[in-house]
C-alpha positions as CSV (number, residue, x, y, z in Angstrom):
1,M,43.5,11.3,-61.3
2,T,44.1,8.1,-63.3
3,N,42.4,4.8,-62.5
4,N,45.7,3.5,-61.2
5,Q,46.1,6.5,-58.9
6,L,42.5,6.1,-57.7
7,Y,43.1,2.5,-57.0
8,I,46.3,3.3,-55.0
9,F,44.4,6.0,-53.0
10,L,41.5,3.8,-52.2
11,S,43.8,1.0,-51.1
12,F,45.7,3.4,-48.9
13,A,42.5,4.8,-47.4
14,T,41.2,1.3,-46.8
15,T,44.4,0.3,-45.1
16,L,44.5,3.4,-43.0
17,A,40.9,2.9,-41.9
18,S,41.6,-0.7,-41.0
19,F,44.7,0.4,-39.0
20,V,42.7,3.0,-37.1
21,I,39.9,0.4,-36.3
22,I,42.4,-2.2,-35.2
23,R,44.3,0.4,-33.1
24,N,41.2,1.6,-31.5
25,Y,40.1,-2.0,-30.8
26,F,43.4,-2.8,-29.0
27,Q,43.4,0.5,-27.2
28,Q,39.9,-0.2,-25.9
29,R,40.9,-3.8,-24.9
30,K,43.9,-2.4,-23.1
31,K,41.9,0.3,-21.3
32,K,39.2,-2.3,-20.3
33,K,41.9,-4.6,-18.9
34,Q,43.5,-1.7,-17.0
35,D,40.1,-0.7,-15.6
36,E,39.4,-4.3,-14.5
37,E,42.9,-4.5,-12.9
38,Q,42.2,-1.1,-11.2
39,K,38.9,-2.4,-9.8
40,K,40.7,-5.3,-8.2
41,E,43.8,-3.3,-7.1
42,Y,42.3,-3.1,-3.5
43,L,42.8,-6.9,-3.2
44,K,46.5,-6.3,-3.2
45,C,46.3,-4.0,-0.2
46,K,47.8,-5.4,3.0
47,S,46.8,-2.7,5.4
48,I,44.3,0.1,5.9
49,F,47.1,2.6,5.1
50,D,47.4,0.9,1.6
51,I,43.6,1.2,1.2
52,E,43.8,4.9,2.0
53,K,46.6,5.5,-0.5
54,L,44.7,3.7,-3.2
55,A,41.5,5.7,-2.5
56,K,43.4,8.9,-2.8
57,K,44.7,7.8,-6.2
58,L,41.3,6.7,-7.5
59,M,39.0,9.4,-6.2
60,K,38.6,12.9,-7.5
61,P,40.6,15.3,-5.2
62,H,37.7,17.3,-3.8
63,R,35.8,14.1,-3.0
64,F,38.7,12.6,-1.2
65,Y,39.3,15.9,0.6
66,Y,35.8,15.8,2.0
67,Y,36.4,12.5,3.6
68,D,39.9,13.3,4.7
69,Y,39.1,16.8,6.0
70,K,40.6,17.7,9.4
71,A,40.1,21.0,11.3
72,G,42.9,23.5,11.4
73,Q,46.3,21.9,10.7
74,G,45.2,18.4,11.6
75,H,47.0,18.4,15.0
76,T,44.2,16.4,16.7
77,Y,44.3,13.6,14.2
78,Q,48.1,13.4,14.3
79,A,48.1,13.5,18.1
80,T,45.7,10.5,18.0
81,R,48.0,8.5,15.8
82,D,51.0,9.4,17.9
83,Y,49.2,8.3,21.1
84,F,48.3,4.9,19.5
85,D,51.8,4.4,18.1
86,K,54.1,5.9,20.8
87,Q,52.2,5.9,24.2
88,L,50.5,2.5,24.1
89,K,52.7,-0.6,23.7
90,I,51.6,-4.2,23.5
91,L,53.2,-6.8,25.8
92,P,53.1,-10.2,24.1
93,R,52.8,-13.5,26.0
94,V,54.0,-17.0,25.0
95,L,53.2,-20.7,25.2
96,I,49.5,-20.3,25.7
97,D,47.0,-22.3,23.6
98,V,45.4,-19.9,21.1
99,T,44.2,-22.3,18.5
100,Q,40.7,-20.9,18.8
101,V,40.3,-17.1,19.0
102,S,36.9,-15.6,19.1
103,L,35.9,-11.9,18.4
104,K,32.3,-12.4,19.7
105,T,31.3,-9.3,21.8
106,N,28.5,-8.4,24.2
107,I,26.9,-5.1,23.4
108,F,23.9,-4.1,25.4
109,G,23.2,-7.7,26.3
110,S,23.3,-9.0,22.7
111,I,26.2,-11.0,21.2
112,Y,27.8,-9.7,18.0
113,E,30.5,-11.3,15.9
114,S,33.0,-8.5,16.2
115,P,33.9,-5.4,18.4
116,I,34.4,-3.4,15.2
117,I,31.5,-1.1,14.3
118,I,31.1,1.1,11.3
119,A,30.8,4.7,12.5
120,P,28.2,7.1,11.1
121,S,29.4,9.0,8.1
122,T,27.9,11.0,5.2
123,F,27.4,10.9,1.4
124,H,28.7,7.5,0.6
125,C,27.8,8.0,-3.1
126,L,30.8,10.3,-3.3
127,A,32.8,7.0,-3.1
128,H,30.6,4.6,-5.0
129,I,27.4,4.7,-6.9
130,D,25.7,2.2,-4.6
131,G,26.5,4.4,-1.6
132,E,25.2,3.3,1.8
133,V,23.6,0.2,0.4
134,A,27.1,-1.1,-0.5
135,T,28.4,-0.1,2.9
136,A,25.6,-2.0,4.7
137,R,26.2,-5.0,2.4
138,G,29.9,-5.0,3.1
139,A,29.2,-4.8,6.9
140,T,26.8,-7.7,6.6
141,E,29.3,-9.9,4.8
142,A,32.0,-9.0,7.3
143,E,29.6,-9.6,10.2
144,C,30.0,-6.1,11.7
145,I,27.5,-3.6,12.9
146,Y,26.7,-0.7,10.5
147,T,25.6,2.6,11.9
148,Y,23.3,4.3,9.4
149,N,23.4,8.1,9.1
150,W,19.7,8.8,8.5
151,M,19.9,12.5,7.7
152,Y,23.0,12.6,5.4
153,S,22.5,9.3,3.6
154,T,22.5,9.3,-0.2
155,M,20.4,6.1,-0.2
156,P,16.9,5.9,1.1
157,E,16.4,4.1,4.4
158,E,14.2,1.4,2.9
159,K,16.9,0.3,0.5
160,V,19.5,0.1,3.3
161,L,17.2,-1.8,5.5
162,Q,16.9,-4.5,2.9
163,T,20.5,-5.6,3.8
164,T,20.3,-8.2,6.7
165,G,23.2,-7.3,9.0
166,P,22.8,-5.7,12.4
167,K,22.4,-1.9,12.4
168,F,22.5,1.1,14.7
169,L,20.6,4.2,13.8
170,H,22.5,7.6,13.8
171,V,20.7,10.9,14.3
172,Y,21.6,14.6,14.8
173,L,19.9,16.6,17.5
174,T,19.8,19.4,14.9
175,T,17.4,17.5,12.7
176,P,14.0,19.2,12.6
177,I,12.2,18.0,15.7
178,E,9.1,16.5,14.0
179,I,11.3,14.4,11.8
180,L,13.7,13.4,14.6
181,E,10.9,12.2,16.9
182,K,9.3,10.2,14.0
183,I,12.5,8.3,13.1
184,V,13.5,7.6,16.7
185,S,10.1,6.3,17.6
186,Q,10.1,4.0,14.6
187,A,13.7,2.8,15.0
188,E,12.9,-0.4,16.9
189,N,10.3,-1.5,14.5
190,N,12.7,-0.9,11.6
191,G,15.1,-3.4,13.2
192,Y,17.8,-1.1,14.6
193,R,19.6,-2.3,17.7
194,S,20.7,1.1,19.2
195,I,20.5,4.8,18.5
196,V,23.7,6.8,18.2
197,I,23.2,10.6,18.8
198,T,25.9,13.1,17.7
199,C,26.3,15.6,20.5
200,D,29.4,17.5,19.2
201,H,28.1,19.1,16.0
202,P,27.2,22.7,17.0
203,T,28.3,24.3,13.7
204,D,28.6,23.7,10.0
205,R,32.4,24.0,10.1
206,V,33.1,21.0,7.8
207,R,30.4,21.9,5.3
208,D,31.4,25.6,5.2
209,N,35.0,24.6,4.4
210,V,34.2,22.0,1.8
211,L,31.2,23.6,0.1
212,P,33.1,26.2,-2.0
213,L,35.2,23.4,-3.5
214,F,32.2,21.4,-4.3
215,E,30.4,24.3,-5.9
216,E,33.3,25.0,-8.2
217,A,33.9,21.3,-9.0
218,S,30.2,20.7,-9.9
219,K,30.6,23.4,-12.6
220,T,34.0,22.2,-14.0
221,I,35.7,18.9,-13.3
222,D,32.8,16.9,-11.7
223,L,29.6,17.6,-13.5
224,E,28.0,14.5,-11.8
225,L,28.7,15.7,-8.3
226,T,25.3,17.0,-7.4
227,K,23.8,13.6,-8.4
228,C,26.1,11.9,-5.8
229,M,24.8,14.0,-2.9
230,P,21.0,13.7,-2.7
231,M,19.4,13.5,0.7
232,P,16.4,11.2,0.0
233,N,15.3,10.8,3.6
234,M,15.0,14.6,3.8
235,N,13.5,14.9,0.3
236,L,16.3,17.2,-0.8
237,P,17.9,16.8,-4.3
238,N,21.4,17.7,-3.1
239,I,23.3,19.7,-0.5
240,I,25.3,22.0,-2.8
241,E,22.6,24.7,-2.3
242,K,22.5,26.0,1.2
243,Q,19.7,24.6,3.2
244,N,18.5,25.3,6.7
245,L,18.4,21.9,8.3
246,T,18.7,22.8,11.9
247,T,16.1,22.9,14.7
248,G,17.7,25.7,16.8
249,S,19.1,25.4,20.3
250,I,19.9,21.9,21.6
251,T,20.8,20.9,25.2
252,W,20.9,17.8,27.3
253,T,17.1,17.9,27.7
254,N,16.9,16.9,24.0
255,I,18.5,13.5,25.0
256,E,15.8,13.1,27.7
257,S,13.0,13.8,25.1
258,L,14.4,11.1,22.7
259,K,14.9,8.6,25.5
260,R,11.1,8.8,26.2
261,L,10.4,7.8,22.6
262,T,12.3,4.5,22.4
263,K,13.3,1.4,24.4
264,L,16.5,1.1,22.4
265,P,19.8,1.9,24.1
266,I,21.0,5.4,23.3
267,I,24.7,6.2,22.7
268,C,25.9,9.8,23.1
269,K,28.6,10.4,20.5
270,G,31.3,13.1,20.8
271,I,32.1,12.9,24.5
272,L,35.6,13.9,25.7
273,S,35.0,15.6,29.0
274,T,34.3,13.6,32.2
275,I,31.8,16.2,33.1
276,D,29.9,15.6,29.9
277,A,30.1,11.8,30.6
278,Q,28.4,12.3,33.9
279,L,25.7,14.6,32.3
280,A,25.1,12.0,29.6
281,I,24.4,9.3,32.2
282,K,22.2,11.8,34.2
283,H,20.1,12.5,31.1
284,G,19.5,8.9,30.1
285,A,22.4,7.7,28.0
286,D,23.0,3.9,27.9
287,G,26.4,4.3,26.2
288,I,29.1,6.9,25.5
289,L,31.1,7.1,22.4
290,V,34.4,8.9,23.3
291,S,35.1,10.8,20.1
292,N,36.6,14.0,18.8
293,H,34.6,13.8,15.5
294,G,37.6,12.4,13.6
295,G,39.5,15.6,14.3
296,R,37.1,17.5,12.1
297,Q,35.6,19.9,14.7
298,V,38.3,21.5,16.9
299,D,42.0,21.3,16.2
300,T,44.3,20.5,19.2
301,A,41.4,18.8,21.0
302,P,42.8,15.8,22.9
303,P,42.8,12.4,21.2
304,A,39.7,10.4,22.0
305,I,41.9,7.4,22.9
306,E,43.7,9.5,25.5
307,C,40.4,10.6,27.1
308,L,39.1,7.0,27.1
309,Q,40.5,5.9,30.4
310,D,39.3,9.0,32.3
311,I,35.8,8.4,30.9
312,I,35.9,4.7,31.9
313,N,36.9,5.6,35.4
314,V,34.2,8.2,36.0
315,V,31.5,6.0,34.4
316,N,32.5,3.2,36.6
317,G,30.5,0.5,34.8
318,R,27.2,2.4,34.8
319,V,27.1,2.5,31.0
320,Q,29.0,1.0,28.1
321,V,31.8,3.0,26.6
322,F,33.0,3.0,23.0
323,V,35.7,5.0,21.2
324,D,36.6,6.1,17.7
325,T,39.0,8.4,15.7
326,G,42.3,7.4,14.2
327,I,41.9,3.6,14.5
328,R,43.8,2.1,11.6
329,T,45.0,-1.3,12.7
330,G,43.9,-4.4,14.6
331,T,46.6,-3.4,17.1
332,D,44.8,-0.1,17.7
333,V,41.6,-2.0,18.3
334,L,43.3,-4.2,20.9
335,K,44.7,-1.2,22.7
336,A,41.3,0.5,22.8
337,L,39.7,-2.6,24.2
338,A,42.5,-3.0,26.7
339,L,41.7,0.5,28.0
340,G,38.2,-0.6,28.6
341,A,36.2,0.2,25.5
342,Q,33.3,-2.2,24.8
343,A,33.9,-1.9,21.1
344,I,35.4,0.6,18.6
345,F,33.9,2.6,15.8
346,I,35.7,3.0,12.4
347,G,34.9,5.8,10.0
348,R,37.2,7.0,7.1
349,P,38.8,3.6,6.3
350,V,35.3,2.2,5.5
351,L,34.7,5.0,3.0
352,Y,38.1,4.5,1.4
353,G,37.3,0.8,1.1
354,L,34.0,1.7,-0.5
355,A,35.8,3.9,-3.0
356,C,38.3,1.2,-3.9
357,G,36.0,-1.8,-4.3
358,G,32.4,-1.1,-3.4
359,H,30.9,-3.5,-0.9
360,D,33.8,-5.8,-1.4
361,G,36.2,-3.0,-0.5
362,V,34.2,-2.3,2.7
363,K,34.4,-6.0,3.6
364,T,38.1,-6.0,2.9
365,V,38.7,-3.2,5.3
366,L,36.8,-4.8,8.1
367,N,38.4,-8.2,7.5
368,I,41.9,-6.6,7.5
369,L,41.1,-5.2,11.0
370,K,39.6,-8.4,12.2
371,R,42.5,-10.5,11.0
372,E,45.0,-8.2,12.6
373,L,43.1,-8.2,15.8
374,I,43.1,-12.0,15.9
375,Y,46.8,-12.1,15.2
376,D,47.5,-9.7,18.1
377,M,45.2,-11.4,20.5
378,A,46.9,-14.7,19.8
379,S,50.3,-13.0,20.3
380,C,49.1,-11.9,23.7
381,G,47.8,-15.3,24.7
382,I,44.2,-14.1,24.5
383,T,41.4,-16.2,23.0
384,S,38.3,-14.1,23.7
385,I,37.4,-10.4,23.9
386,D,36.4,-10.6,27.5
387,Q,39.9,-11.6,28.4
388,I,41.4,-8.3,27.2
389,N,42.5,-5.9,29.9
390,K,45.3,-3.5,30.8
391,D,47.7,-6.4,31.3
392,V,48.0,-6.3,27.5
393,L,49.7,-2.9,27.7
394,Y,53.3,-2.5,28.7
395,K,53.8,-0.2,31.8
396,H,50.6,1.6,31.3
397,T,48.8,2.9,34.3
């Protein structure tokens, strides 16, 4: 090779190298810009349905499936949406002064800023690295109660309790008894305002359906999966490997036993039957959460919102009654309150918000619901939560 040829070769190589460096630089800039835009995409969402679509787009499929899972063919969840949308109609009122609308709500004698409560849910680190801490922070900033799932939290309790907003403690009766008694007896000192007890979780149906997908994903497309599912409060590194976490047979007497350990009001979650509502009160419940577990336990179970009025009637004011499952709009919240619910619990949408924007995404979800509720209350001539009653509903008896 002549000196001239060498010069040409080196010049070409230098030019090519410079081109590659410049191209990589602009590609990285473009990707960084796209990532930044993606992180803020949730701010463009106008509804909870938009948030859910975005979460499905952003999350790995098996992670989204875990949150979205519904038993069977999903008839229970769909029936819930149909009941909200087709069976309950809002009757607007006009020419009433609604310049000041308040969402302040009385729950067990304490005043809270909103009747929207975050329901207990599991493994928040599947949605965001900050997990339950981010959820609690979002709830605090949106001035809503956060229900902390002690057993299946991916963040230790002490970190979550560093956030300042009001909190309920959630427990499973299947938790080993020595652990359960300890956390319930300490709940009041830890600042919790109430204890929510899941009563409708007799099997590992959800886990058994989802676990095979997680086992496969952890070996192939999601190598970080096991790191997102620790159970620090239970001193377990992850839940991919089968663990025996149950305490054996549970009955209504378990509620009585826990009642003796705390002065905090106890809410029995998962009640659909009026018979069970009566038994809950008999055994010491201070509140009932009418719930079908988000349609995750039994397919073709009735919608919780459809069971709400029967429970309200049989309870007859003896305890406070709440409802969850399928609530996706402020209008849904208004309908539930009109049927007699003291407040509502919201589950999946909070997780979707967490996946889309961390604590800001959680706050966004809650604020969307609050804003829609205020709009609808104003349209019905209502300025406070205690004014809401069945008159809001058109031809509903």
